[in-house]
Every structure is written in C-alpha cells, then in structure tokens.
C-alpha positions in Angstrom: -2.2 6.4 75.7 -3.2 2.9 76.7 -1.0 -0.1 76.1 -1.4 -2.0 72.8 -1.7 -5.6 73.6 -0.3 -8.3 71.3 -3.9 -9.3 70.4 -4.7 -5.7 69.4 -1.6 -5.4 67.4 -2.4 -8.6 65.5 -5.9 -7.3 64.7 -4.4 -4.0 63.5 -1.9 -5.8 61.3 -4.5 -8.1 59.9 -6.7 -5.1 59.0 -3.8 -3.4 57.4 -3.0 -6.4 55.3 -6.6 -6.8 54.2 -6.8 -3.2 53.2 -3.5 -3.5 51.3 -4.7 -6.6 49.5 -8.0 -4.9 48.6 -6.3 -1.7 47.3 -3.7 -3.8 45.4 -6.2 -5.6 43.3 -6.0 -4.6 39.7 -9.1 -2.8 38.3 -11.5 -4.7 36.2 -10.3 -5.0 32.6 -11.4 -2.2 30.3 -10.6 -4.3 27.2 -13.7 -5.0 25.1 -13.8 -7.6 22.3 -16.3 -7.8 19.4 -17.0 -11.3 18.0 -18.8 -11.9 14.7 -18.5 -13.6 11.3 -18.8 -11.2 8.4 -20.8 -12.8 5.5 -22.2 -11.6 2.3 -25.1 -13.3 0.4 -24.7 -16.6 2.2 -27.2 -19.0 3.7 -25.7 -19.1 7.1 -25.5 -16.4 9.7 -24.1 -16.0 13.3 -24.6 -13.7 16.3 -22.5 -10.6 16.9 -21.5 -10.3 20.6 -19.6 -7.7 22.6 -17.5 -9.2 25.3 -15.2 -8.2 28.2 -12.6 -10.3 29.9 -13.8 -11.9 33.1 -11.7 -12.4 36.2 -11.1 -16.1 35.3 -9.7 -15.2 31.9 -12.9 -16.2 30.1 -15.2 -14.2 27.8 -17.8 -12.3 29.7 -20.8 -11.2 27.7 -21.6 -7.5 27.8 -24.4 -7.6 25.3 -25.5 -9.1 22.0 -25.3 -6.6 19.1 -27.1 -8.8 16.5 -28.9 -12.2 16.8 -28.0 -15.2 14.8 -30.9 -14.4 12.5 -29.6 -10.9 11.9 -25.9 -11.9 11.4 -23.1 -9.7 10.3 -22.1 -7.9 7.1 -19.1 -5.8 8.2 -17.6 -3.7 11.0 -15.8 -0.4 10.5 -14.3 2.0 12.9 -13.9 5.8 12.7 -10.6 5.5 14.7 -12.0 8.1 17.0 -14.0 6.0 19.4 -16.9 4.5 17.4 -17.5 1.1 15.8 -20.1 0.8 13.1 -21.6 -2.7 12.9 -23.8 -3.5 9.9 -26.0 -6.6 10.1 -25.9 -9.3 7.3 -29.1 -8.3 5.7 -28.0 -4.6 5.6 -31.1 -3.1 7.2 -29.8 -2.3 10.7 -26.7 -0.3 11.7 -25.5 -0.5 15.3 -23.0 2.1 16.6 -20.8 1.0 19.5 -19.5 4.0 21.4 -16.3 3.2 23.2 -17.2 5.8 25.9 -20.3 3.8 26.6 -20.0 0.3 25.1 -23.1 -1.0 26.9 -25.4 1.7 25.4 -27.6 0.6 22.6 -27.6 2.9 19.5 -29.1 1.5 16.3 -30.3 3.0 13.0 -32.8 1.1 10.8 -32.9 1.7 7.1 -32.9 0.1 3.6 -29.1 -0.4 3.3 -29.6 -3.5 1.2 -29.1 -1.8 -2.2 -25.7 -0.3 -1.3 -22.6 -0.8 -3.4 -20.5 -2.9 -1.0 -17.0 -1.7 -1.8 -18.1 1.9 -1.4 -19.6 1.7 2.1 -17.4 2.9 4.9 -16.8 5.6 7.5 -15.9 9.3 7.1 -14.6 11.5 9.8 -14.5 15.2 8.7 -12.5 17.4 11.1 -14.7 19.0 13.8 -17.7 17.0 13.0 -19.0 13.6 14.2 -18.1 10.7 12.0 -20.7 9.1 9.7 -21.2 5.8 7.9 -21.7 6.4 4.2 -23.3 4.1 1.7 -24.6 4.3 -1.9 -28.0 3.6 -3.4 -28.7 2.9 -7.1 -31.2 5.2 -8.7 -31.3 4.8 -12.5 -29.5 5.4 -15.8 -26.1 4.4 -14.2 -26.4 6.9 -11.4 -25.8 6.5 -7.7 -26.9 8.4 -4.6 -24.9 8.8 -1.5 -26.3 8.7 2.1 -24.7 9.3 5.5 -25.7 7.9 8.9 -24.3 10.2 11.7 -22.4 8.4 14.4 -23.7 10.7 17.0 -27.4 10.5 17.8 -27.6 14.2 18.6 -26.0 15.1 15.3 -28.7 13.7 13.0 -32.1 12.0 13.4 -30.7 9.2 11.3 -30.1 9.0 7.6 -29.4 12.1 5.5 -28.2 12.8 1.9 -24.4 12.9 1.6 -21.9 14.6 -0.6 -19.2 12.7 -2.5 -16.6 15.0 -1.1 -17.0 13.3 2.3 -14.8 10.5 1.0 -11.9 12.9 1.4 -12.2 12.0 5.1 -12.5 8.3 4.7 -11.3 6.2 7.6 -10.2 2.6 7.4 -7.8 0.4 9.3 -8.1 -2.8 7.3 -10.0 -6.1 7.3 -10.1 -8.9 9.8 -8.5 -12.3 9.2 -11.3 -14.7 8.5 -11.7 -17.6 6.0 -14.8 -15.8 4.5 -14.4 -13.2 1.8 -13.9 -9.7 3.2 -15.3 -6.4 1.9 -12.4 -4.3 0.6 -12.8 -0.6 -0.3 -12.0 -0.1 -3.9 -10.9 2.9 -5.9 -9.9 4.0 -9.3 -6.6 5.7 -10.1 -7.5 8.8 -12.0 -5.7 12.2 -12.3 -3.0 11.3 -9.8 -5.5 10.5 -7.1 -7.3 7.4 -5.9 -11.0 8.2 -6.5 -13.5 6.6 -4.1 -16.1 5.2 -4.4 -15.3 3.0 -7.4 -18.8 3.2 -9.0 -18.0 4.1 -12.6 -15.3 2.6 -14.7 -13.0 4.9 -16.6 -13.8 5.1 -20.3 -11.4 6.4 -22.9 -8.7 6.9 -20.3 -10.7 9.3 -18.1 -12.9 8.6 -15.1 -16.6 9.2 -15.6 -17.0 11.5 -12.7 -20.2 13.2 -13.8 -22.2 10.0 -13.5 -20.9 9.6 -9.9 -22.2 12.9 -8.8 -25.6 12.8 -10.5 -28.2 13.5 -7.9 -25.7 14.6 -5.3 -24.0 17.7 -6.6 -21.6 19.0 -9.3 -19.0 16.6 -10.9 -16.1 18.3 -9.2 -17.5 17.2 -5.8 -16.5 13.5 -6.4 -14.6 12.3 -3.3 -10.9 11.3 -3.4 -9.2 9.5 -0.6 -5.5 10.2 -1.4 -2.8 11.0 -3.9 -0.7 8.4 -5.7 3.1 8.3 -5.8 4.5 10.5 -8.6 6.5 7.6 -10.1 3.8 4.9 -9.6 4.3 2.3 -12.4 1.5 2.5 -14.9 0.9 -1.2 -14.5 -0.2 -0.9 -10.9 -3.9 -1.7 -10.8 -4.3 -1.9 -14.6 -6.4 -4.7 -15.9 -9.0 -5.3 -18.6 -12.7 -4.8 -17.7 -16.0 -5.2 -19.6 -18.1 -2.0 -19.5 -21.3 -1.1 -21.1 -22.6 2.2 -22.6 -25.1 3.3 -25.3 -22.8 1.8 -27.9 -22.9 -1.7 -26.3 -20.4 -3.7 -24.3 -16.7 -3.4 -24.8 -13.3 -4.0 -23.2 -11.4 -1.1 -21.5 -8.3 -0.8 -19.4 -9.0 0.3 -15.9 -6.8 0.9 -12.9 -8.5 -0.5 -9.8 -6.8 -0.6 -6.5 -7.7 -1.6 -3.0 -7.5 0.7 0.0 -5.3 -1.0 2.6 -5.7 1.8 5.2 -6.7 5.4 5.5 -5.9 6.7 9.0 -5.2 10.1 10.4 -1.5 9.5 9.8 -1.2 7.2 6.8 -2.8 6.4 3.5 -2.0 3.1 1.9 -3.2 1.2 -1.2 -2.2 -1.8 -3.3 -3.1 -3.6 -6.5 -5.2 -6.7 -6.1 -2.8 -9.7 -6.0 -5.0 -11.8 -8.3 -4.5 -9.1 -11.0 -0.8 -8.2 -10.4 0.4 -11.8 -9.6 3.1 -10.2 -7.4 4.2 -11.7 -4.1 5.0 -10.2 -1.7 2.5 -7.5 -2.5 3.9 -3.9 -2.9 1.8 -1.7 -0.5 2.2 2.0 -1.3 2.1 4.0 2.0 2.1 7.8 2.3 2.9 9.6 5.6 0.2 12.4 5.5 2.3 14.7 7.6 5.3 14.7 5.4 3.8 13.6 2.1 6.6 11.0 1.7 5.9 7.6 0.2 7.3 4.2 1.1 6.8 0.9 -0.6 6.3 -1.9 1.9 6.4 -5.5 0.6 3.6 -7.4 2.5 3.5 -11.2 2.3 -0.2 -11.7 1.8 -2.4 -13.0 -1.0 -6.1 -13.1 0.2 -5.9 -11.8 3.8 -5.3 -8.1 3.6 -3.2 -6.4 6.3 -4.2 -3.8 8.8 -2.6 -0.6 10.1 -2.4 0.0 13.9 -0.7 3.3 14.7 2.7 3.1 12.8 2.6 -0.7 12.3 1.4 -2.7 9.3 0.2 -6.0 10.6 0.0 -9.0 8.2 -1.0 -12.6 8.6 1.6 -14.2 6.4 0.5 -16.1 3.3 2.7 -17.8 0.7 2.0 -19.2 -2.8 1.1 -22.9 -2.4 1.4 -24.7 -5.8 1.7 -28.1 -4.1 -1.3 -27.6 -1.9 0.5 -28.5 1.4 -1.4 -28.3 4.6 -1.0 -25.2 6.8 -0.1 -25.7 10.5 -2.8 -25.7 13.1 -5.6 -26.9 10.7 -6.6 -29.8 13.0 -7.0 -27.3 16.0 -9.7 -25.4 14.3 -13.4 -25.7 14.9 -15.4 -28.2 12.9 -19.1 -28.8 12.8 -21.3 -31.8 11.9 -23.2 -31.5 8.5 -25.9 -28.8 8.6 -25.0 -27.8 12.1 -24.7 -24.2 10.9 -28.5 -24.0 11.0 -28.5 -24.1 14.8 -24.9 -23.4 15.8 -23.9 -19.9 17.1 -20.3 -20.6 15.9 -19.2 -21.2 12.3 -17.1 -23.9 10.7 -13.5 -22.9 10.4 -11.5 -26.1 9.7 -10.9 -26.4 6.0 -12.4 -23.0 4.9 -9.0 -21.3 4.4 -8.3 -23.9 1.8 -4.9 -24.8 0.3 -4.6 -22.2 -2.5 -2.2 -20.4 -0.2 0.1 -21.7 2.5 -0.2 -20.0 5.9 2.9 -20.8 8.0 1.5 -19.6 11.3 3.4 -16.3 11.3 2.3 -12.7 12.0 4.5 -9.9 10.6 4.7 -6.4 12.1 6.4 -3.8 9.9 7.0 -0.3 11.2 6.1 2.5 8.8 8.5 5.0 10.3 11.8 3.2 10.9 11.4 -0.1 9.0 11.6 -2.4 12.0 10.2 -5.9 11.4 8.9 -8.2 14.1 7.7 -11.7 13.4 5.4 -13.6 15.8 5.5 -17.4 15.4 2.0 -18.7 16.3 2.2 -22.1 14.7 -1.5 -21.7 13.7 -2.8 -20.6 10.4 -5.9 -18.9 11.9 -4.2 -16.1 13.8 -4.1 -12.3 13.5 -3.0 -9.1 15.1 -5.9 -7.4 16.9 -4.3 -4.2 18.2 -1.0 -2.4 18.6 -1.3 0.4 21.3 0.8 3.5 21.5 2.6 2.1 24.5 3.8 -0.9 22.5 1.3 -3.4 23.8 0.3 -5.9 21.1 -2.8 -8.1 21.2 -3.0 -11.0 18.9 -5.3 -14.0 18.4 -4.2 -17.6 17.9 -7.2 -19.7 17.1 -9.3 -19.7 20.3 -6.8 -17.8 22.5 -5.7 -14.1 22.7 -2.3 -13.1 23.9 -0.6 -9.9 24.8 3.0 -8.9 24.5 5.0 -5.7 24.5 7.3 -4.4 21.8 10.9 -4.0 22.9 13.0 -2.7 20.1 12.7 -5.2 17.3 11.4 -8.0 19.5 8.3 -8.9 21.6 8.3 -9.7 25.2 7.1 -13.1 26.4 3.4 -13.5 25.7 0.7 -13.5 28.3 -2.6 -15.3 27.8 -5.4 -12.8 28.0 -8.5 -14.9 27.3 -9.5 -18.3 25.9 -13.0 -19.3 24.8 -15.3 -20.9 22.3 -16.1 -17.6 20.6 -12.6 -16.3 20.5 -12.0 -17.4 16.9 -14.7 -14.9 15.9 -13.0 -12.0 17.9 -11.6 -9.7 15.2 -12.1 -6.2 16.8 -11.0 -4.9 20.2 -10.9 -1.6 21.9 -10.1 -0.1 25.3 -12.6 1.9 27.3 -12.7 3.7 30.6 -16.3 2.5 31.1 -16.9 -0.2 33.7 -18.7 -3.4 32.8 -22.0 -3.7 34.7 -24.1 -6.8 35.3 -27.1 -5.2 33.5 -26.2 -3.4 30.3 -27.7 0.1 30.2 -29.6 1.2 27.1 -28.5 4.3 25.2 -31.0 7.1 25.9 -31.8 7.3 22.2 -32.0 3.5 21.7 -33.1 3.1 18.1 -33.2 6.2 15.9 
C-alpha cells in the first residue's frame, strides 16, 4: 500500500466532513398548512392556499386550492387523511389527500342549497369517507347527498342515507373572528340526532319528515348518546315552529357538536342560550362508554379535540368592554381594501363582547391534566397535538412548536412567520415531498 501524504489525508478528511454534513441535514419539512378565511353570505372573499414550511422559516406555496373569487365556506377533515374544502359559493368541493397533498381532486355540484349546520364528513368503517350535505325538496322535506372522498369509490355525488351520520367525524372549528359553522343536533330519545333539520313538536322529534325521500323513518342518523343524568335544561330553549295549524312556540333541545372522533364524542349547549361560563362540555369515551364533564372557558370560539386533548382559546365575559391583549398587532386594512386584498381585516373584528386574555388551554380527557399556554395575543389557537406530544399553536402571524412534558410545555420554537399565517387554521403531516411543480391528481375534476 502506498503512503498517504498529508495532502491526501486532508482531502479525505474534507470529503468525509462534507459527506457527514450532507447526510446530517434534516429532511425537508413534511408539515403542510392550509390558510383560508371561512365566510358565509358575505361580500368579501379570500384565497385558500396550501403551504409548506420553507428552509428559511417562511411559508412556501404548494398550490392554491381556491382563488379569491371562489373564497372559502368551510374545511372539514375525516381524521383519516383527507381534508374536504368547500368554496364560499358552495359549488366546488376540493379534497386534499394527505398522502398526495399536491394532487388536484375537485367535485363540482350545486351545494348552494345545503343546510349549513348539517353538512360534514362521515367515515363508515371499511369504506372511504364522504362529505354529506342536504338539499331542500318540498313540503318540509330534505334529501341527503354524499360526495365520496376517494375518486375511485364514486363518480361524484350520490344519494345518501341518514344513517351515515352515525359515522360523523368532526374535530372542531378554527379560531377566527368570523362566525363559524357548528354542527347542530337535537336531543331526542337519549341520543343526539343529527342533522338538526326538524324541530321536535309535542315533545318528540319529527323523524319521519327527515327521512322523506331517503328511506324509512328509523334510518335517521344519530351521532351519539347523551349522559343518563343529563340535566333536562341542557340545550332547552323556546323556538318558533310552523305547521298546518300555524306558527307556535315549542321547547326544543338543541346542542352543538364539539367533537366526534374515533375515540370521543362531545357536545355542549350553546352559551348564548345557557348563559353558563365556563361552558360544560359533555365528553364520552367511546371505548369505555364513560362520561366526563369538562368546563371549557369559551363563549364564541368553540374548542377542538386533538387526540385526548381538548384545546380552547380562552374567552371571558367582558361586561366593561376592556381591550384584549395583542389587538394592535393584528392586521388592519384601508377602507374597501378587501375588494383587492388577498388577506382580510382582523383588527377589531373579535370585538369587545368577550375578553380574550391571550391564553390557550389544553385539557386532557383521560387524566385531567391542564396546560396553559400564555401567548399574550387574543388571536391565537392550538393547531395540532400529535401523539408524540408535539404541540403546534398559532400566535397571530407566527406558529410555534413545543412538546408536552407532564403538565407543562417545553420552551417554544418558532416554526414559521408570514403574512398569511393568521389565516392558517388547519395543519397536517405528510410523507409526501414538496415539489417545485405541483402534480395534478390523475382524476383532476370529477
């Protein structure tokens, strides 16, 4: 073997170090972020954009889901790897597949007559998930339709059965100053009946009308049981209903679905009816059938469930109208700028009816742990809690990560900062790599 000179040794060492540095580089982030502003029946609208995190800690556009003209109505996930994105005018549904986030998969239809609080996602065991929505026919009757989440499972829109609601899936609503769409149900016969399309009359739910055009009355969907000792006042309020005899007042029991995941079913009465604060959230562990009552400090901004954690952006009653922290940090636009701006006004839209102290509360549904995150900013929310304890949360135009350690969080790390971060309300993780040119789904529109 020949002698290795000092120069050769230096070259070998340099090559080794370069190889080490190359292999030690972390893989490109597989975190995807969806930004949009959900709006209903409003004059302004804004784009919906899918982002990844670039190497400089900035948002990197993957693709635009909807243009500013199309806007956003709502986003729902099946909790199994698909996000369903409905445009503001409710005539295009885009399905984002976490296995292929860059693939385009859209369904066009006349969704504009749907009953907003009844739309959502169902995921029957062993079958692809579907988006379900309702359509008014006549004589106080509704029809149910389903849009399959898998392009190979259905050519598009098909007639649905009310029993699909048994497999309803819902994680909660994003924190935004605009009004969110909350799934509503009636308490009837010891169950929460969804959809809430017919008001109970004479103490019994009018189930026959629900099922007209879609099957027998007994096929009406239910999303979960109610606690055996649920106080009769929960969800009870007076409502005006009409029938052949005219209009009259009846007592109904309406509740909001807080979450319906594979592990938990949770509901609560609407705070503006119950006037209770904190709000009692009734949570059932589906595996054990046991119930817990979790007091959640919210008023308008409903909590979300991530795994075994209930995540709440804290709100408090605000009789004096004091200003919430962080207001001056929020985006403001000149008058009428919404007509051309891709970003909405935020400053002032939360109002002063509630006080938002800039705190996020995590409550564990198994062991009762409570973790408070002090953000100092009213416009903040939890975006995800992974199984490994990693928490992602947004503070105005920044997103941070931290890890759960017992009943505390580790020091936060800045993940991304950008102009469109205030509109990021949904995140997911994918094994797919981000490419420079987004690839279209083989099916494209269907």
